[in-house]
DOKEKOL-958738 format. One line per 2 residues: their letters; for each residue y, x negated, z of C-alpha. Coordinates in nm, 4 decimals. Each point is the difference from the previous one (the first is absolute). Layout:
<atoms>
a = Y:X:Z ~ ...;
</atoms>
This chain:
<atoms>
mg = -7.8489:-0.0956:-1.5311 ~ 0.2470:0.2224:0.1779;
qs = -0.2700:0.2347:0.1288 ~ -0.2173:-0.2799:0.1326;
gr = 0.3031:-0.1485:0.1726 ~ 0.0713:0.3274:0.1741;
vr = -0.3632:0.0332:0.1072 ~ -0.0058:-0.3542:0.1389;
rg = 0.3123:0.0674:0.2043 ~ -0.1711:0.3111:0.1348;
gl = -0.2980:-0.2053:0.1118 ~ -0.2615:0.1896:-0.2080;
ga = -0.2268:-0.0901:-0.2888 ~ 0.0389:0.1027:-0.3597;
ga = -0.2390:0.2950:0.0372 ~ 0.1740:0.1506:0.2960;
ra = 0.2086:0.2256:-0.2172 ~ -0.3041:0.1526:-0.1816;
gp = -0.2496:0.2532:0.1272 ~ 0.0388:0.3208:0.1980;
vg = 0.2048:-0.1630:0.2752 ~ 0.2655:-0.1193:-0.2408;
dr = 0.2154:0.3086:0.0577 ~ 0.0325:-0.0863:0.3733;
wg = 0.1730:-0.3342:-0.0671 ~ 0.3523:-0.0674:-0.1091;
ag = 0.1147:-0.2079:-0.2929 ~ 0.0035:-0.3120:0.2131;
gv = -0.3457:0.0485:0.1441 ~ 0.1285:0.1604:0.3243;
pa = -0.1596:0.3197:0.1376 ~ 0.2068:0.3146:-0.0547;
ea = -0.0212:0.0856:0.3727 ~ 0.1422:-0.3422:0.0872;
va = 0.2825:0.0447:-0.2518 ~ 0.0896:0.3391:0.1508;
lt = -0.0158:-0.1396:0.3541 ~ 0.2223:-0.2917:-0.0974;
ar = 0.2461:0.2390:-0.1619 ~ 0.0137:0.2001:0.3225;
ls = 0.0322:-0.3047:0.2272 ~ 0.2446:-0.2126:-0.2008;
pl = 0.3055:0.2234:0.0619 ~ -0.0855:0.0071:0.3718;
qs = -0.0292:-0.3787:0.0155 ~ 0.3232:-0.0534:-0.1934;
rh = 0.1770:0.2427:0.2317 ~ -0.1180:-0.1977:0.3039;
qk = 0.1040:-0.3225:-0.1671 ~ 0.3471:0.1355:-0.0762;
ra = 0.0397:0.1194:0.3578 ~ -0.1108:-0.3343:0.1406;
ra = 0.2303:-0.1842:-0.2383 ~ 0.2948:0.2206:0.0986;
qa = -0.0715:-0.0534:0.3695 ~ -0.0195:-0.3754:-0.0523;
ql = 0.3322:0.0012:-0.1843 ~ 0.1573:0.2022:0.2808;
rn = -0.1255:-0.2452:0.2597 ~ 0.1352:-0.2896:-0.2023;
le = 0.3390:0.1682:-0.0317 ~ 0.0146:0.0673:0.3736;
ay = -0.0938:-0.3589:0.0764 ~ 0.2573:-0.1260:-0.2479;
aa = 0.2719:0.2222:0.1480 ~ -0.0781:-0.1260:0.3513;
qp = 0.0695:-0.3598:-0.1040 ~ 0.3531:-0.1475:0.0176;
hs = 0.2033:-0.0054:-0.3214 ~ 0.3148:-0.1907:-0.0800;
fv = 0.3031:-0.0258:-0.2277 ~ 0.1190:-0.3506:-0.0949;
fa = 0.3374:-0.0255:-0.1705 ~ 0.3266:-0.1936:-0.0084;
rg = 0.3409:0.1425:0.0860 ~ 0.3445:-0.0915:-0.1259;
ra = 0.0816:-0.2955:-0.2226 ~ -0.3035:-0.2020:0.0923;
gr = -0.0289:-0.2238:-0.3043 ~ -0.2936:-0.0888:-0.2233;
gv = -0.1817:-0.2179:0.2536 ~ 0.0074:0.2586:0.2810;
rq = -0.1124:0.2766:-0.2327 ~ -0.2924:-0.2132:-0.1173;
ls = -0.0844:-0.0638:0.3661 ~ -0.0118:0.3766:0.0591;
ld = -0.2467:0.0337:-0.2898 ~ -0.2148:-0.2754:0.1529;
lr = 0.0031:0.1836:0.3329 ~ -0.1272:0.3078:-0.1808;
rv = -0.2940:-0.2066:-0.1205 ~ -0.0709:-0.0973:0.3585;
me = 0.0126:0.3626:0.1199 ~ -0.2207:0.1371:-0.2785;
pl = -0.1691:0.2418:-0.0408 ~ 0.1698:0.2051:0.2757;
ta = 0.3485:-0.0292:-0.1467 ~ 0.2025:0.1384:-0.2894;
tr = -0.0400:-0.2686:-0.2656 ~ 0.2370:0.1676:-0.2501;
lq = 0.2678:0.1148:0.2411 ~ 0.3517:0.0014:-0.1468;
ir = 0.3095:0.0224:0.2199 ~ 0.3336:0.0681:-0.1683;
kk = 0.3402:-0.1069:0.1216 ~ 0.1064:0.3536:0.0869;
nt = -0.3091:0.0594:0.2185 ~ 0.0689:-0.0315:0.3712;
lk = -0.2362:-0.0733:0.2854 ~ -0.0025:0.3707:0.0911;
dc = -0.1284:0.0826:-0.3480 ~ -0.2876:-0.2445:0.0428;
va = -0.0847:0.1444:0.3420 ~ 0.0024:0.3551:-0.1398;
va = -0.2392:-0.0991:-0.2800 ~ -0.2260:-0.2033:0.2296;
gp = -0.0855:0.2946:0.2245 ~ -0.1969:0.2130:-0.2506;
lg = -0.1667:-0.3117:-0.1454 ~ -0.1317:-0.1176:0.3384;
vt = 0.1885:-0.3315:-0.0019 ~ 0.0082:-0.1609:0.3453;
hf = 0.1874:-0.3288:-0.0545 ~ 0.2968:-0.1357:-0.1926;
li = 0.0269:-0.3685:-0.0954 ~ 0.3574:-0.0556:-0.1162;
ls = 0.1531:-0.3223:-0.1327 ~ 0.3759:-0.0527:-0.0183;
kt = 0.2372:-0.2855:-0.0605 ~ 0.3445:-0.0855:0.1338;
et = 0.2351:-0.2839:-0.0790 ~ -0.1695:-0.2269:0.2551;
ni = -0.3583:0.1164:0.0607 ~ -0.2947:0.2061:-0.1224;
yf = -0.1337:0.2668:0.2346 ~ -0.3322:0.1799:0.0294;
kl = -0.0213:0.3354:0.1832 ~ -0.3230:0.1557:0.1194;
mr = 0.0366:0.3713:0.0859 ~ -0.2424:0.2412:0.1558;
lp = 0.0325:0.3622:-0.1116 ~ 0.1079:0.2542:0.0975;
gg = 0.1558:-0.1019:0.3334 ~ 0.0146:-0.3796:-0.0053;
pt = 0.0217:-0.2676:0.1246 ~ 0.1683:-0.2319:-0.2510;
lt = -0.0588:-0.3768:0.0049 ~ 0.2530:-0.2193:-0.1793;
fr = -0.1077:-0.3520:-0.1038 ~ 0.1949:-0.2779:-0.1620;
in = -0.1842:-0.1808:-0.2802 ~ 0.0658:-0.3676:0.0514;
ky = -0.2324:-0.1165:-0.2823 ~ -0.2092:0.1678:-0.2646;
tl = -0.2167:-0.0957:-0.2972 ~ -0.0999:0.2409:-0.2751;
mr = -0.3590:0.0673:-0.0973 ~ 0.0317:-0.1602:-0.3424;
dv = 0.1307:-0.3220:0.1539 ~ -0.2878:-0.0173:0.2467;
vs = -0.2636:0.0628:-0.2681 ~ 0.1518:-0.2511:-0.2399;
sl = -0.0152:-0.2731:0.2656 ~ -0.3786:0.0387:0.0429;
rr = -0.2505:-0.1928:-0.2026 ~ -0.2492:0.2881:-0.0060;
hr = 0.1096:0.3400:0.1183 ~ -0.2122:0.3080:0.0594;
mh = 0.1856:0.3253:-0.0628 ~ -0.1322:0.3026:-0.1864;
eq = 0.0629:0.3742:0.0044 ~ -0.3157:0.0844:0.1955;
qf = 0.1477:-0.1748:0.3020 ~ 0.2786:0.2588:0.0239;
ah = -0.2296:0.3028:0.0059 ~ -0.0177:-0.0171:0.3814;
pp = 0.2632:-0.0797:0.2658 ~ 0.0061:-0.3560:0.1360;
ll = -0.1431:-0.1153:0.3295 ~ 0.2817:-0.0528:0.2530;
vl = -0.0156:-0.3077:0.2224 ~ 0.2583:-0.0429:0.2795;
ns = 0.0294:-0.3388:0.1628 ~ 0.1845:-0.1071:0.3200;
fg = 0.1289:0.3485:0.0845 ~ -0.0465:-0.0572:0.3696;
ph = 0.1977:0.1139:0.3065 ~ 0.3391:-0.1181:-0.1236;
gm = 0.1905:0.3206:0.0676 ~ 0.0016:0.3684:-0.0867;
hv = 0.1683:-0.0644:-0.3354 ~ -0.2935:-0.2234:-0.1060;
kl = -0.2468:0.2681:0.1030 ~ 0.1951:0.2593:-0.1956;
ma = -0.0026:-0.2262:-0.3077 ~ -0.3785:-0.0379:0.0237;
tm = -0.0434:0.3770:0.0299 ~ 0.2197:0.0651:-0.3021;
fq = -0.1928:-0.2454:-0.2174 ~ -0.3317:0.1445:0.1140;
nl = 0.1061:0.3528:-0.0920 ~ 0.0876:-0.1116:-0.3531;
fp = -0.3697:-0.0109:-0.0954 ~ -0.2968:0.2261:0.0758;
si = -0.2126:-0.0868:0.2997 ~ -0.3395:-0.1665:-0.0479;
nv = -0.3236:0.0863:0.1753 ~ -0.1784:-0.3355:0.0309;
hk = -0.3392:0.1685:0.0324 ~ 0.0316:0.2081:-0.3178;
vn = 0.2275:-0.2054:-0.2233 ~ -0.1271:-0.0999:-0.3420;
ln = 0.0619:-0.3694:-0.0616 ~ 0.0244:0.0565:-0.3738;
ti = 0.3263:0.1891:0.0556 ~ 0.1682:-0.2985:0.1666;
kr = 0.1362:-0.2082:-0.2844 ~ 0.3416:-0.0987:0.1370;
cl = 0.1464:-0.1164:0.3270 ~ 0.3551:0.0327:0.1357;
li = 0.0843:-0.2572:0.2669 ~ 0.3060:0.0421:0.2240;
ny = 0.0541:-0.2896:0.2377 ~ 0.2594:0.0101:0.2798;
np = 0.1609:-0.3221:0.1186 ~ 0.1318:0.0509:0.3553;
ds = 0.2114:-0.3173:-0.0107 ~ 0.2032:0.0856:-0.3104;
qe = -0.0636:0.3790:0.0331 ~ -0.0882:0.0195:-0.3679;
ld = -0.2768:0.1767:-0.1872 ~ -0.2045:-0.1618:-0.2770;
fr = -0.1080:0.2541:-0.2603 ~ -0.2968:-0.1184:-0.2139;
hy = -0.2261:0.1808:-0.2474 ~ -0.3469:-0.1329:-0.0918;
si = -0.2935:0.0805:-0.2259 ~ -0.3458:-0.0081:0.1636;
kv = -0.3058:-0.1548:-0.1603 ~ -0.3479:-0.0241:0.1547;
vp = -0.2424:-0.2639:-0.1304 ~ -0.3461:-0.1042:0.1248;
vg = -0.0433:-0.3380:0.1712 ~ -0.2987:-0.2358:0.0180;
as = -0.0414:-0.0242:-0.3769 ~ 0.0801:-0.2930:-0.2218;
rg = 0.2830:0.0034:-0.2454 ~ -0.2411:0.0421:-0.2885;
mk = -0.1629:0.3041:0.1618 ~ 0.3441:0.1562:0.0537;
kl = 0.0788:-0.0503:-0.3663 ~ -0.3201:0.1686:-0.1042;
lq = 0.0633:0.2883:0.2380 ~ 0.3421:0.0440:-0.1515;
ek = -0.1575:-0.0021:-0.3500 ~ 0.1890:-0.3153:-0.0907;
fp = -0.2510:-0.2280:-0.1739 ~ 0.1008:-0.3675:-0.0049;
nm = -0.0938:-0.2549:-0.2663 ~ -0.3569:-0.1157:0.0793;
sr = -0.0580:-0.2193:-0.3062 ~ -0.0158:-0.3168:0.2096;
lq = -0.2416:0.1416:0.2591 ~ -0.3743:-0.0475:-0.0158;
di = -0.0751:0.3095:0.2088 ~ 0.1873:0.2983:0.1421;
se = -0.0967:-0.1142:0.3458 ~ 0.2549:-0.2778:-0.0320;
ll = 0.2740:0.2620:-0.0383 ~ -0.1242:0.2087:0.2914;
at = -0.0572:-0.2899:0.2341 ~ 0.2946:-0.2287:-0.0621;
ga = 0.2418:0.1971:-0.2111 ~ 0.0178:-0.2745:-0.2598;
gl = 0.2668:0.0294:-0.2642 ~ 0.2391:0.1929:0.2228;
se = 0.3300:-0.1305:0.1296 ~ 0.0764:-0.0149:0.3680;
se = 0.3125:0.2099:-0.0482 ~ -0.2107:0.3053:-0.0810;
ae = -0.1529:-0.0055:0.3465 ~ 0.2157:0.1708:0.2609;
pd = -0.0265:-0.1371:0.3546 ~ -0.1416:0.2440:0.2539;
ge = -0.0366:-0.0422:0.3734 ~ -0.0442:0.1809:0.3251;
hn = 0.3452:0.1547:-0.0351 ~ -0.0995:0.2257:-0.2885;
it = -0.3825:0.0293:0.0082 ~ -0.1450:0.3174:0.1471;
el = -0.3129:0.2137:-0.0096 ~ 0.0408:0.3136:-0.2061;
pq = -0.0944:0.3270:0.1757 ~ -0.0546:0.1680:-0.3375;
av = -0.0347:-0.0926:-0.3625 ~ 0.3227:-0.0801:-0.1804;
ag = 0.0571:0.0230:-0.3734 ~ -0.0449:-0.3447:-0.1485;
rg = -0.2714:-0.2435:-0.1006 ~ -0.2153:-0.0912:0.2995;
nm = 0.1942:0.1883:0.2743 ~ -0.2945:0.1554:0.1780;
ra = -0.0224:0.1625:0.3402 ~ -0.0583:-0.2289:0.2998;
qq = 0.0709:-0.3047:-0.2168 ~ 0.2627:-0.2679:0.0481;
sa = 0.3066:0.0479:-0.2214 ~ 0.3433:-0.1567:-0.0138;
vr = 0.3172:0.2110:-0.0003 ~ 0.2718:-0.1582:-0.2141;
lt = 0.3632:0.1101:-0.0159 ~ 0.2253:-0.0493:-0.2992;
ei = 0.3686:0.0783:0.0409 ~ 0.1357:0.2378:-0.2610;
gp = 0.3453:0.0691:0.1487 ~ 0.2618:0.1002:0.0733;
rm = 0.1169:-0.2143:0.2910 ~ 0.2718:0.0970:0.2452;
tl = 0.1492:-0.1420:0.3173 ~ 0.1438:0.2857:0.2075;
ql = 0.2134:0.0147:0.3109 ~ 0.0458:0.3156:0.2063;
ik = 0.3652:0.1041:0.0326 ~ -0.0017:0.3391:0.1722;
iq = -0.2051:0.3096:0.0792 ~ 0.1469:0.3522:-0.0238;
eg = -0.1314:0.3331:0.1231 ~ 0.0366:0.2209:-0.3093;
vg = -0.0360:-0.0420:-0.3743 ~ 0.2803:-0.2380:-0.0900;
eg = 0.2178:0.1155:0.2900 ~ -0.0148:0.0630:0.3729;
nv = 0.0180:-0.2001:0.3202 ~ -0.0650:-0.3720:-0.0259;
lf = -0.3039:-0.0783:0.2143 ~ -0.0001:-0.3730:-0.0670;
hs = 0.2373:-0.2489:-0.1616 ~ -0.0575:-0.3708:-0.0468;
fv = 0.3649:-0.1051:0.0077 ~ 0.1924:0.2734:0.1850;
hk = -0.0770:0.0439:0.3685 ~ 0.1851:0.2676:0.1990;
te = 0.0575:0.0095:0.3731 ~ -0.1006:0.2859:0.2264;
ee = 0.3571:0.1334:0.0122 ~ 0.0223:0.0069:-0.3788;
lq = -0.3300:0.1817:-0.0269 ~ 0.1174:0.2585:0.2554;
ai = 0.3234:0.0489:-0.1942 ~ -0.1924:0.0502:-0.3248;
la = -0.2290:0.2495:0.1734 ~ 0.2964:0.1902:0.1472;
ak = 0.1677:0.0156:-0.3411 ~ -0.3172:0.1352:-0.1549;
ee = -0.0350:0.2659:0.2721 ~ 0.3636:0.1022:-0.0503;
kl = -0.0631:0.0305:-0.3725 ~ -0.3027:0.2195:0.0625;
rl = 0.1991:0.2158:0.2459 ~ 0.2767:0.0551:-0.2533;
ka = -0.2563:0.0871:-0.2626 ~ -0.1595:0.2600:0.2306;
qr = 0.3457:0.1422:0.0764 ~ 0.0781:0.0365:-0.3686;
qa = -0.3323:0.1698:-0.0619 ~ 0.0681:0.2493:0.2829;
qq = 0.3469:0.0729:-0.1405 ~ -0.1478:0.0560:-0.3447;
aq = -0.2538:0.2421:0.1452 ~ 0.2779:0.1972:0.1718;
nv = 0.1975:0.0125:-0.3232 ~ -0.3020:0.1344:-0.1826;
vr = -0.0444:0.2799:0.2587 ~ 0.3710:0.0850:-0.0074;
kr = 0.0096:0.0206:-0.3791 ~ -0.3092:0.2183:-0.0009;
eq = 0.1648:0.2420:0.2457 ~ 0.3152:0.0066:-0.2102;
re = -0.1978:0.0829:-0.3108 ~ -0.1791:0.2812:0.1827;
ah = 0.3284:0.1491:0.1302 ~ 0.1553:-0.0228:-0.3476;
rk = -0.3018:0.1753:-0.1501 ~ 0.0223:0.2878:0.2487;
ks = 0.3730:0.0331:-0.0600 ~ -0.0546:0.0106:-0.3763;
la = -0.2664:0.2706:0.0316 ~ 0.2318:0.2113:0.2176;
gm = 0.2797:-0.0328:-0.2555 ~ -0.2313:0.0995:-0.2835;
kr = -0.1128:0.3075:0.1950 ~ 0.3590:0.0996:0.0707;
ar = 0.0928:-0.0389:-0.3677 ~ -0.2867:0.2275:-0.1055;
ae = 0.1081:0.2610:0.2531 ~ 0.3592:-0.0060:-0.1259;
as = -0.1165:0.0340:-0.3617 ~ -0.1968:0.3156:0.0866;
gd = 0.3177:0.1699:0.1300 ~ -0.0671:-0.0062:0.3724;
sd = 0.1421:-0.3123:0.1545 ~ -0.1052:0.0928:0.3519;
ae = -0.3513:0.1003:-0.0895 ~ -0.2823:-0.2343:0.0698;
dp = -0.2634:-0.1015:-0.2468 ~ -0.2514:0.2866:-0.0060;
ga = -0.2710:-0.2282:-0.1223 ~ -0.2501:0.0703:-0.2743;
pp = -0.0362:0.3711:-0.0994 ~ -0.3352:0.1682:0.0594;
eg = -0.2519:0.0261:-0.2781 ~ 0.0782:0.2753:-0.2546;
tg = 0.3619:0.0435:0.1104 ~ 0.1468:-0.1659:-0.3099;
qr = -0.1744:0.2315:-0.2476 ~ 0.0933:0.3090:0.1995;
ee = 0.3657:-0.1044:0.0156 ~ -0.0005:-0.0643:-0.3762;
ee = -0.1330:0.3512:-0.0724 ~ 0.2558:0.1494:0.2394;
de = 0.2747:-0.1765:-0.1917 ~ -0.1351:0.1336:-0.3284;
ae = -0.0187:0.3504:0.1438 ~ 0.3607:-0.0236:0.1201;
yf = 0.1102:-0.1175:-0.3434 ~ -0.1826:0.2974:-0.1572;
rq = 0.1823:0.2398:0.2329 ~ 0.3385:-0.1453:-0.0812;
av = -0.0615:-0.0091:-0.3731 ~ -0.1776:0.3333:-0.0487;
ge = 0.1251:0.1962:0.2943 ~ -0.3456:0.1303:0.0932;
ep = -0.2731:-0.0963:0.2330 ~ -0.2791:-0.2018:-0.1672;
de = -0.3504:0.1401:-0.0210 ~ -0.2465:-0.0964:0.2677;
dm = -0.2320:-0.1785:-0.2419 ~ 0.2857:-0.2052:-0.1470;
fp = 0.0552:-0.2055:0.3181 ~ -0.3067:0.0617:0.2203;
ka = 0.0795:-0.2683:0.2568 ~ 0.3613:0.0836:0.0427;
ak = 0.0777:0.2530:0.2702 ~ 0.1626:0.3216:-0.1112;
rr = 0.3646:-0.0183:0.0670 ~ 0.2320:0.2944:-0.0132;
rp = 0.3679:0.0004:-0.0121 ~ 0.1449:0.0080:0.3467;
ag = 0.1760:0.3224:0.0899 ~ 0.3786:-0.0177:0.0014;
pp = 0.2221:0.0675:0.2987 ~ -0.0184:0.3496:0.1428;
gk = 0.2293:0.2513:-0.1627 ~ 0.0198:-0.1853:-0.3332;
kq = -0.1332:0.1840:-0.3004 ~ -0.2823:-0.1798:-0.1773;
rg = 0.0168:-0.0270:-0.3741 ~ -0.3099:0.1143:-0.1808;
rg = -0.1811:-0.1935:-0.2602 ~ 0.1189:0.2255:-0.2762;
qr = 0.3680:-0.0183:0.1029 ~ 0.0260:-0.3809:-0.0596;
pd = 0.2817:-0.0602:-0.2519 ~ -0.0820:-0.1560:-0.3326;
rg = 0.0636:-0.3700:0.0254 ~ -0.0849:-0.0701:-0.3572;
ad = -0.3014:-0.1634:-0.1542 ~ 0.1546:-0.3445:-0.0285;
rr = 0.1209:-0.0248:0.3549 ~ -0.1922:-0.2358:0.2266;
pp = -0.1331:0.1266:0.3303 ~ 0.2354:-0.0459:0.2930;
ka = -0.0342:-0.3006:0.2195 ~ -0.1709:0.0461:0.3282;
kg = 0.2412:0.0165:0.2868 ~ -0.0296:-0.2658:0.2587;
rp = -0.2006:-0.2332:-0.2265 ~ 0.1345:-0.3396:-0.1063;
qr = 0.0483:-0.0895:-0.3655 ~ -0.3083:-0.2265:-0.0017;
aq = -0.2243:0.2795:0.1280 ~ 0.1353:0.2353:-0.2728;
ak = -0.0813:-0.2489:-0.2743 ~ -0.3457:-0.0457:0.1428;
le = -0.0506:0.3752:0.0005 ~ 0.1005:0.0262:-0.3662;
rr = -0.2465:-0.2727:-0.0982 ~ -0.2796:0.1782:0.1823;
ga = 0.0895:0.3275:-0.1750 ~ -0.0220:-0.1659:-0.3393;
aw = -0.3340:-0.1501:0.0963 ~ -0.1208:0.3413:0.1130;
eh = 0.0932:0.1541:-0.3362 ~ -0.1750:-0.2750:-0.1878;
rr = -0.3108:0.0386:0.2141 ~ -0.0140:0.3763:-0.0343;
gr = 0.0404:-0.0256:-0.3770 ~ 0.2401:0.2866:-0.0310;
ar = 0.3721:0.0460:-0.0201 ~ 0.2167:0.1068:0.2847;
pp = -0.0265:0.3803:0.0404 ~ 0.2994:0.1962:-0.1265;
kk = 0.2413:0.1476:0.2438 ~ 0.0219:0.3716:0.0360;
av = 0.3070:0.1705:-0.1305 ~ 0.2065:0.2032:0.2383;
</atoms>
């Protein structure tokens, strides 16, 4: 049974394995040459597949890094409602936001800015609360500007969803950023234009010719009212359904089978939609019916067919009012203020004060630079003075205070001077000249002749000084040099391996 199964998967009959050609086929009925060729080609194909997969992942990472990212958090003692509103705003900004971001009380705004740089975060959405109002700040990193809004009204996402009879909200909707719709942002001033630009930069740009409609599942509507100068913040879920079909056909397309026990034929359901309530039919009109340029996921949403676009609000809601615009991130010059208006003289005074502050800062920096140069020169002079003192101390220790430092001795001078010292010690201790082979590198030194007219004492006429008497100290040598000479003599005796030669008797 097992063998026949293997043969059938190989595409050969039962007798294909018998006969003289049976040794050319594998166990699965595949030629041996084909098996060897597949074994040679499969690593090559997998290597190409791995390379293509790695390149695709790199392209996706580069595209993801090029998109704007955001941090949404609350600052200070905001309260439970404001913190829940910040979590709802994170849902709106998904997936290009930090959904599990945690800000502690000891973290400052500078800490957040320092962390945002390596992570590629481009915007901050900060909520705060005072004793009178709730504020919403929109910051552009790293150089600003900062827009400060006052939240006049807000409704949480759970409150909006609970007020609906049938809501549509699932996790697949938050896999892609929402579609941004700006309404009534006309020529009402530069501050309105700046607001529109800031909201547009919150989300990645869309190419209308290449966009995939299946990725658009949510819509963010921001409406500007020029009379009250307020912004309406609304968040919707998008649903596309086909039009031109009866209610019964829509139910069948949605795989919702109604009770047809009272119907004689299924045509009654398809034609009239019998047995269905009118509340299940949603009204559509010219305001939401369009022709789809491409197929959209859903029952009956085909290309070049009429479909209705339906919006379901999922929250949160906010009513915002612009308070001021600043240059930097949380600080800087005020470019616009809704309540405070300064005259030209006040602006000139503020500008003069800022220039004076910058001038004083430059003056302090120049003074600090001069201090750094002066301290460096002082350290260099102190170093030279210390080196001169050390050189003078070494010269005084050698016995010649006026002599200069001779520098390093030439090569071989130290060994020759050591042998000369040993030869001098031998002369003083024994009273004879050492052999030539005893100190080959030391120059032969003879006793200098005395003053003219003075009788020289022969070697044999030296009085007996006794065997226990130490050799006389060298004249003109300091005590330290004499001790050094004695140590070298002891080392010489130990190296030669023989005792000091006896002195000759007179």
